[in-house]
C-alpha angles and dihedrals in degrees: 000000000000092000091052092049091051091052092051106264119140110242120189123185118193127186118252143120117324132040098296102019110215121339118195123189121190122186116187100171129070090214091058090045091052091052094048095047097038111156091223090076094053134027095313098264123132110235095187100059128049127184117211126212135181117220122218125189115213124214090257090059097256120137118225120192121211122197109245102175142277140262130215133196111241125217119180136138091262094044110028129180105248134191124184121187120192107193094196090064097029092228132133119208115201122189127181143143124247125204116208124204127195125229091276093054096253117144115241095206107050095182091056090046090053090051090052092053094057 
């Protein structure tokens, strides 16, 4: 929690059943989200960007991969990245929006793209 606060996330702790009650984390900036989920603290992977490929098997049993597009996690004031931990149940609820782009770089959800530009 302290690390997320230092990076700029909004952390709210409310009393309730369980050891910690309910802990809510809201991240409304992609820069803060990149710092929190930096790959240097884990196994080096980026959890915020995913590249999609289609696989095609040729008649001579080779596999050819074709770039299909990419998807990005979005964090804005209107569509924040949110995590809610309820210690009484031991469950973490994560909600976020994901923007998908096709192989030409065109956004599939134009309303979400407009929100990202603001």
